C-alpha positions in Angstrom: 53.2 295.3 0.3 56.0 293.3 -1.3 55.9 292.0 -4.9 55.6 288.5 -3.5 52.5 289.3 -1.4 51.0 291.3 -4.2 51.3 288.4 -6.6 49.9 285.9 -4.0 46.9 288.1 -3.5 46.3 288.3 -7.2 46.3 284.5 -7.7 44.5 283.6 -4.4 41.0 284.3 -5.6 41.5 282.1 -8.7 42.9 279.3 -6.6 40.3 279.3 -3.9 37.5 279.4 -6.5 38.9 276.3 -8.3 39.8 274.3 -5.2 38.7 273.6 -1.7 41.7 274.4 0.6 41.9 272.5 3.9 44.7 273.5 6.2 45.8 271.6 9.3 48.5 272.9 11.7 50.0 276.2 12.5 49.7 278.7 9.7 51.8 281.4 11.3 55.6 281.2 10.7 57.8 282.4 13.6 59.1 286.0 12.9 62.6 287.2 13.0 64.5 284.0 12.4 65.7 282.0 9.4 63.2 279.3 8.3 63.0 276.7 5.6 59.6 275.6 4.4 60.1 272.1 3.0 57.2 270.3 1.2 56.5 267.5 -1.1 56.0 268.7 -4.7 53.0 267.4 -6.7 51.9 270.3 -8.9 53.0 273.6 -10.3 50.6 275.4 -8.0 52.4 274.1 -4.8 54.4 277.3 -4.3 51.2 279.4 -4.5 49.4 277.1 -2.1 52.3 277.5 0.4 52.3 281.2 0.0 48.6 281.3 0.8 49.0 279.1 3.8 51.9 281.1 5.3 50.7 284.6 4.7 52.6 286.3 7.5 56.0 286.0 5.8 57.3 286.0 2.2 58.9 282.8 1.0 61.9 282.8 -1.4 61.3 279.6 -3.4 64.0 277.8 -5.3 62.9 277.0 -8.8 64.5 275.4 -11.9 66.2 277.9 -14.1 64.1 276.8 -17.1 61.1 278.6 -15.6 63.0 281.9 -16.0 63.5 281.5 -19.8 60.3 283.2 -21.1 61.3 286.7 -20.2 58.1 288.1 -18.8 57.8 285.1 -16.5 61.5 285.3 -15.6 61.1 288.9 -14.7 58.1 288.2 -12.5 59.9 285.4 -10.7 62.9 287.7 -10.1 60.6 290.4 -8.7 59.1 288.1 -6.1 62.4 286.8 -4.9 62.5 283.3 -6.6 66.0 281.8 -6.7 66.8 280.1 -10.1 68.6 276.8 -9.8 70.6 274.9 -12.5 69.7 271.3 -11.7 72.3 269.9 -14.0 75.2 271.0 -11.9 76.2 272.2 -8.4 74.8 275.7 -8.7 77.1 277.7 -6.4 75.3 281.0 -7.2 71.9 279.6 -6.2 73.4 278.1 -3.0 74.9 281.4 -2.1 71.6 283.3 -2.7 69.7 280.8 -0.6 72.2 280.9 2.3 72.3 284.7 2.1 68.5 284.8 2.4 68.5 282.5 5.4 71.4 284.5 7.1 69.2 287.6 6.6 66.4 285.8 8.6 64.3 285.2 5.5 62.2 282.2 4.7 63.4 279.7 2.0 60.9 277.5 0.3 62.3 274.2 -1.0 61.0 271.0 -2.4 63.5 268.4 -1.1 62.9 266.0 -3.9 64.1 268.6 -6.4 61.2 268.0 -8.8 57.5 267.2 -9.0 56.8 263.7 -7.8 53.3 262.3 -7.7 54.0 258.9 -6.2 53.3 258.5 -2.5 55.9 255.8 -2.2 58.8 258.0 -3.6 60.7 259.1 -0.5 63.8 260.4 -2.3 65.3 263.7 -1.3 68.4 265.7 -2.1 71.0 266.8 0.4 70.5 270.6 -0.3 67.8 270.9 2.4 70.1 269.5 5.1 73.0 271.7 3.9 71.0 274.9 4.2 69.6 274.0 7.6 73.0 273.0 9.0 75.0 275.9 7.5 72.5 278.5 8.7 71.0 276.9 11.9 67.5 277.3 10.4 64.5 275.5 11.6 62.6 273.5 9.0 58.9 273.6 8.7 57.8 270.3 7.0 54.6 270.5 5.0 52.6 267.8 3.3 50.4 268.6 0.3 47.7 266.1 -0.8 45.5 266.7 -3.9 44.7 265.4 -7.3 44.5 269.1 -8.4 41.5 268.3 -10.4 39.2 271.3 -10.7 36.9 271.7 -7.6 38.8 269.0 -5.7 40.3 269.4 -2.2 43.8 270.5 -1.5 44.8 269.3 1.9 47.8 271.0 3.5 49.3 269.7 6.7 51.8 271.9 8.5 53.9 269.7 10.8 55.9 270.5 13.9 59.2 272.3 13.2 62.2 270.1 12.7 65.4 271.3 14.5 68.6 269.7 13.4 69.8 267.3 16.1 73.1 268.2 17.8 74.8 265.0 16.4 74.0 266.1 12.8 75.1 269.8 13.1 78.6 269.1 11.8 78.7 270.1 8.1 79.2 267.0 6.0 77.5 265.4 3.0 76.3 262.5 5.1 74.7 264.8 7.7 73.1 266.9 4.9 71.6 263.8 3.4 70.5 262.4 6.8 68.7 265.7 7.7 66.9 265.7 4.3 65.9 262.1 4.7 64.5 262.7 8.2 62.5 265.7 7.0 61.1 263.8 4.0 60.1 260.9 6.3 58.2 263.3 8.5 56.4 264.7 5.4 55.6 261.3 3.9 54.6 259.5 7.2 52.0 262.0 8.3 
């Protein structure tokens, strides 16, 4: 059992005792290919929820580097394959690690908006999602999480159909990266 799966199994009983988890869509990620799980981000528990939903494959989440500062927590994040990101600059190290994971047929977890956003109307996204998909030819699994995250409330997770980058957007360029990210965010928000 991987460190990631071990940690998910430790946290799952707590999460399912505090919330009612309702999942719609396919919970099984395809095996043996690079995938990006892209979700809106409304709470710190979102990565744990996604790990519980997709239990057949480990997900390497990208997370702000500040989460790695308290050493015990940073050590834990490193053990489960989380990729630290400096959001104040173009973090080449994080980009290389994410691309390496995808080229090794791993699963990358990313929140396209780059931070927690609770507003339903906010449809912003960053180009990184598109860049990773185009550079690695990875399918994107869009996911929508809905919840107030109040104790004993429902967490509704909707797994949408895979997004495959259209042929006319497969050429690497900042405009294409942004367009892919926008299309995926629109799928997440419109469902």
